[in-house]
C-alpha positions as CSV (number, residue, x, y, z in Angstrom):
1,X,297.7,105.1,-44.3
2,X,296.4,106.5,-47.5
3,X,298.1,106.7,-50.9
4,X,299.3,110.2,-51.7
5,X,299.4,111.4,-55.3
6,X,302.4,113.5,-56.3
7,X,303.0,115.9,-59.1
8,X,306.3,116.6,-60.9
9,X,305.6,119.5,-63.2
10,X,308.1,121.3,-65.4
11,X,308.3,123.6,-68.3
12,X,309.1,121.8,-71.5
13,X,312.5,123.5,-71.5
14,X,313.4,122.3,-68.0
15,X,314.3,118.7,-67.0
16,X,311.4,117.3,-64.9
17,X,312.9,113.9,-64.9
18,X,316.7,114.5,-64.6
19,X,319.1,111.8,-65.5
20,X,322.7,111.1,-66.3
21,X,321.3,109.3,-69.4
22,X,320.0,111.5,-72.3
23,X,317.3,108.8,-72.9
24,X,315.8,109.4,-69.5
25,X,316.4,113.2,-69.4
26,X,313.0,113.9,-70.8
27,X,311.5,117.4,-70.9
28,X,308.0,116.8,-69.7
29,X,305.3,117.4,-67.2
30,X,304.7,114.3,-65.2
31,X,302.0,113.1,-62.9
32,X,303.3,110.8,-60.2
33,X,302.3,108.7,-57.3
34,X,304.0,109.1,-53.9
35,X,303.3,105.8,-52.0
36,X,303.0,105.5,-48.3
37,X,302.2,102.3,-46.3
38,X,298.9,100.9,-47.4
39,X,297.0,97.7,-48.1
40,X,298.2,96.0,-51.2
41,X,294.8,96.1,-53.0
42,X,294.5,99.9,-52.4
43,X,298.0,100.5,-53.7
44,X,297.4,98.4,-56.8
45,X,294.2,100.4,-57.6
46,X,296.3,103.6,-57.2
47,X,298.6,102.6,-60.0
48,X,295.7,102.1,-62.4
49,X,294.1,105.5,-62.0
50,X,297.5,107.1,-62.6
51,X,297.5,105.4,-66.0
52,X,294.0,106.5,-66.8
53,X,294.9,110.0,-65.8
54,X,297.9,109.9,-68.1
55,X,295.7,109.0,-71.0
56,X,293.7,112.2,-70.5
57,X,296.8,114.4,-70.8
58,X,298.6,115.6,-73.9
59,X,301.9,117.4,-74.2
60,X,304.5,117.8,-76.9
61,X,306.6,115.2,-75.0
62,X,306.0,111.9,-73.4
63,X,303.9,111.5,-70.2
64,X,305.2,109.0,-67.7
65,X,303.7,107.7,-64.5
66,X,306.1,108.2,-61.7
67,X,306.1,106.0,-58.6
68,X,308.1,107.3,-55.6
69,X,308.8,104.8,-53.0
70,X,309.2,105.7,-49.3
71,X,308.5,104.7,-45.7
72,X,309.0,101.0,-45.9
73,X,306.4,100.0,-48.4
74,X,308.6,98.8,-51.2
75,X,307.3,95.2,-51.1
76,X,303.7,96.3,-51.3
77,X,304.4,98.7,-54.1
78,X,306.2,95.9,-56.0
79,X,303.1,93.8,-55.8
80,X,301.0,96.7,-56.9
81,X,303.2,97.3,-60.0
82,X,303.0,93.7,-61.0
83,X,299.2,93.5,-60.5
84,X,298.4,96.8,-62.1
85,X,299.3,95.8,-65.7
86,X,301.1,99.1,-66.3
87,X,304.2,98.4,-68.5
88,X,307.5,99.0,-66.7
89,X,308.5,101.3,-69.5
90,X,305.6,103.6,-68.5
91,X,306.8,103.9,-64.9
92,X,309.5,106.1,-63.4
93,X,310.4,104.5,-60.1
94,X,312.2,106.5,-57.5
95,X,313.4,105.3,-54.2
96,X,315.8,106.5,-51.5
97,X,318.4,105.1,-49.1
98,X,317.7,106.3,-45.6
99,X,318.1,103.9,-42.7
100,X,320.5,101.7,-44.6
101,X,322.8,104.4,-45.6
102,X,325.8,102.8,-43.7
103,X,325.6,99.8,-46.1
104,X,324.1,101.2,-49.3
105,X,324.9,98.2,-51.6
106,X,322.9,95.9,-49.2
107,X,320.1,98.5,-48.8
108,X,319.7,98.9,-52.5
109,X,319.7,95.1,-53.2
110,X,317.0,94.7,-50.6
111,X,315.0,97.5,-52.2
112,X,315.2,95.9,-55.7
113,X,314.1,92.5,-54.2
114,X,311.2,94.1,-52.4
115,X,310.1,96.0,-55.5
116,X,310.6,92.9,-57.8
117,X,312.4,95.1,-60.3
118,X,315.7,94.8,-62.1
119,X,316.4,98.5,-61.9
120,X,315.0,101.8,-60.6
121,X,315.0,105.0,-62.6
122,X,316.3,107.3,-59.8
123,X,318.0,106.5,-56.6
124,X,318.5,109.2,-53.9
125,X,320.4,109.7,-50.7
126,X,317.6,110.8,-48.4
127,X,319.6,113.3,-46.4
128,X,323.3,114.1,-45.6
129,X,322.9,114.5,-41.9
130,X,324.1,110.9,-41.2
131,X,327.6,111.7,-42.2
132,X,330.1,112.3,-39.4
133,X,333.0,113.1,-41.8
134,X,333.7,114.3,-45.3
135,X,335.0,110.8,-46.2
136,X,331.7,109.2,-45.1
137,X,329.6,111.4,-47.3
138,X,331.9,110.9,-50.3
139,X,331.9,107.1,-49.7
140,X,328.1,107.1,-49.7
141,X,328.0,108.9,-53.0
142,X,330.6,106.5,-54.4
143,X,328.3,103.6,-53.6
144,X,325.5,105.3,-55.6
145,X,328.0,105.7,-58.5
146,X,328.7,102.0,-58.4
147,X,325.0,101.2,-58.6
148,X,324.5,103.6,-61.5
149,X,327.5,102.2,-63.3
150,X,326.1,98.7,-63.0
151,X,322.9,99.9,-64.7
152,X,320.7,99.3,-61.7
153,X,319.8,103.0,-61.2
154,X,319.5,104.9,-64.4
155,X,320.0,108.2,-62.5
156,X,321.3,109.0,-59.0
157,X,320.8,112.1,-56.9
158,X,320.4,113.5,-53.4
159,X,317.8,115.1,-51.1
160,X,318.1,117.8,-48.5
161,X,321.7,118.6,-49.3
162,X,323.2,122.1,-48.7
163,X,325.8,123.8,-51.0
164,X,328.8,122.7,-48.8
165,X,327.5,119.1,-48.7
166,X,327.1,119.1,-52.5
167,X,330.6,120.5,-52.8
168,X,332.0,117.7,-50.7
169,X,330.7,115.0,-53.0
170,X,331.6,116.9,-56.1
171,X,335.2,116.9,-55.0
172,X,335.5,113.1,-55.7
173,X,332.4,112.5,-57.8
174,X,332.8,110.6,-61.1
175,X,329.1,111.3,-61.8
176,X,327.5,114.4,-60.3
177,X,324.1,114.3,-58.8
178,X,321.3,114.6,-61.3
179,X,319.0,116.3,-58.8
180,X,318.8,117.6,-55.2
181,X,315.3,117.5,-53.7
182,X,314.8,120.1,-51.0
183,X,312.0,122.1,-49.3
184,X,311.5,125.3,-51.3
185,X,308.6,127.7,-51.5
186,X,308.0,131.5,-51.3
187,X,308.8,131.5,-47.6
188,X,312.0,129.4,-48.0
189,X,313.7,130.5,-51.2
190,X,317.2,129.4,-50.5
191,X,319.0,131.6,-53.0
192,X,322.5,130.4,-52.2
193,X,321.5,126.8,-52.8
194,X,319.6,127.7,-56.0
195,X,322.7,129.6,-57.4
196,X,325.1,126.7,-56.5
197,X,322.9,124.1,-58.3
198,X,322.6,126.3,-61.4
199,X,326.4,126.8,-61.5
200,X,326.9,123.0,-61.3
201,X,324.0,122.0,-63.5
202,X,322.2,120.0,-60.8
203,X,318.4,120.1,-61.1
204,X,316.4,121.2,-58.2
205,X,313.2,119.6,-57.1
206,X,311.1,121.7,-54.7
207,X,309.0,119.7,-52.2
208,X,306.4,121.4,-50.0
209,X,305.8,124.2,-52.5
210,X,302.3,124.6,-51.1
211,X,303.4,125.3,-47.6
212,X,302.4,129.0,-47.8
213,X,298.7,128.0,-48.0
214,X,298.8,124.7,-46.1
215,X,301.0,125.4,-43.1
216,X,302.1,129.0,-43.0
217,X,299.0,131.2,-43.2
218,X,298.4,134.0,-42.8
219,X,301.3,135.5,-44.8
220,X,302.4,138.4,-46.9
221,X,301.8,136.7,-50.3
222,X,298.1,136.0,-49.5
223,X,296.8,139.0,-51.3
224,X,299.0,138.6,-54.4
225,X,298.1,134.9,-54.5
226,X,294.3,135.6,-54.4
227,X,294.7,138.2,-57.2
228,X,296.7,135.9,-59.5
229,X,294.4,132.9,-58.8
230,X,291.5,135.1,-60.0
231,X,293.4,136.4,-63.0
232,X,294.3,132.9,-64.3
233,X,291.1,131.2,-63.1
234,X,293.0,128.5,-61.2
235,X,293.5,127.6,-57.6
236,X,296.1,129.2,-55.3
237,X,297.9,125.9,-55.3
238,X,298.4,126.0,-59.0
239,X,299.8,129.6,-58.8
240,X,302.3,128.4,-56.2
241,X,303.3,125.4,-58.3
242,X,303.7,127.8,-61.3
243,X,306.0,130.0,-59.2
244,X,308.3,127.0,-58.9
245,X,308.0,125.8,-62.5
246,X,308.6,129.3,-64.0
247,X,312.0,129.4,-62.2
248,X,313.0,126.1,-63.9
249,X,312.6,123.9,-60.9
250,X,310.7,120.6,-60.5
251,X,307.5,121.0,-58.4
252,X,306.7,118.1,-56.0
253,X,303.5,118.0,-54.1
254,X,301.0,115.5,-52.8
255,X,297.3,115.0,-52.4
256,X,295.1,112.2,-51.1
257,X,292.7,112.6,-54.1
258,X,293.1,112.0,-57.8
259,X,290.7,114.9,-58.4
260,X,293.1,117.2,-56.6
261,X,296.0,115.9,-58.7
262,X,294.1,116.8,-61.8
263,X,293.6,120.3,-60.4
264,X,297.4,120.5,-59.8
265,X,298.0,119.6,-63.4
266,X,296.4,122.8,-64.4
267,X,299.6,124.4,-63.4
268,X,301.0,123.3,-66.8
269,X,298.3,125.2,-68.7
270,X,299.5,128.8,-68.0
271,X,302.6,130.8,-67.0
272,X,303.2,133.6,-64.6
273,X,304.9,136.7,-66.0
274,X,308.5,137.4,-64.8
275,X,307.1,140.4,-62.9
276,X,304.5,138.2,-61.1
277,X,307.2,135.6,-60.2
278,X,309.3,138.5,-58.8
279,X,306.3,139.9,-56.9
280,X,305.6,136.6,-55.2
281,X,309.3,136.3,-54.4
282,X,309.7,139.8,-53.0
283,X,306.6,139.4,-50.8
284,X,307.7,135.9,-49.7
285,X,311.0,137.3,-48.4
286,X,309.0,139.2,-45.7
287,X,308.3,135.9,-43.9
288,X,310.4,132.8,-43.0
289,X,308.9,129.4,-42.6
290,X,310.4,125.9,-42.6
291,X,308.3,122.8,-42.3
292,X,310.9,120.1,-42.3
293,X,314.2,119.3,-40.5
294,X,313.6,121.9,-37.8
295,X,315.8,119.9,-35.5
296,X,318.7,120.5,-37.9
297,X,318.2,124.2,-38.6
298,X,318.0,127.2,-36.3
299,X,314.7,129.1,-36.4
300,X,316.1,132.0,-38.4
301,X,318.2,129.9,-40.7
302,X,317.1,130.4,-44.4
303,X,319.8,128.2,-46.0
C-alpha cells in the first residue's frame, strides 16, 4: 500500500503538538507523514521528501516532521527513520495501542523495539470501545501514565473518545490526556464533545476534515465552499482545513502525493472570518455524515 502524507495545521495560538511537557507543547503548523504498510525503500524515501518540504516552509515557530505509525508497519518505519538521515530531534513520532490494549506495557515495549527508538513523542489509546467496564478503561489510562512517567512517551492521549469516556479516565487520572483525536468536520460537528474538551483543556485533533468533499457530496455547504475557495484563491480542501484551524483544533488529513500536501499547507496562509466559520457551521448542520465507526453509532447519532 502507498504512503499517505498527513497534515497537522494549527494557528500559532493553538497547540498543534500537544504535550504534558512545555518543551513539546509547541505552537506551530506541522507537516507530517502518516505511514501505512509499504516496502521499506519506499517508506525511507518518504521520510526524506518530508524533510525537504520542511526546508521550504517558514513560520514564527519551529517546523517539525511528524511520523504517525499505524497498521502494523512499525518495524518498516523504524528502518526508514534510521536510513533517512533525519535527526530524531526533527521527528515527532506518534503511535497508538490498538490490538494490544489488554497488555499495554508489552504492546508499547514491542512498538519501541520495532521502531528502534528509545521513546515516542505521543502515545494514544486508539479507541475506548474495547473496555467492558469503567475499571478496565481507567486501568488502560493508568498504563499510559506509567509509560509517560518513565519518559518513554513524552505525551499521552486518546482517540475516538466521547465525553463520558473522557470523564471516566479523568476520575482517576494523574495526568490528563493531552489530546483526543476524533472524526470532525462540517457534517459532524460534535458540539458536546468540543465543549467538554475545552472545559477540561484537552486538545482536539479533527481527522477526516475533508469528508464533505471526498465522501459526502452533494451537500449544503457546496455553494459556500466554492465561493470561499474563489475568494481566497485556494482549493476547497484548504477552506475546510481552515474551518477546523480557525476553531482552535488540530487538522489531520492525508494524501498520497507530496504535491497535494503542499497544497494543504496553503491553509496556513489565510484565515476565515468568524462570520464565514459560522456560515459553514450553520450550513453543515443541515446534513449529518459519519465516515468511521458506523458499527458503533446509530445512523442519526451526532455525538
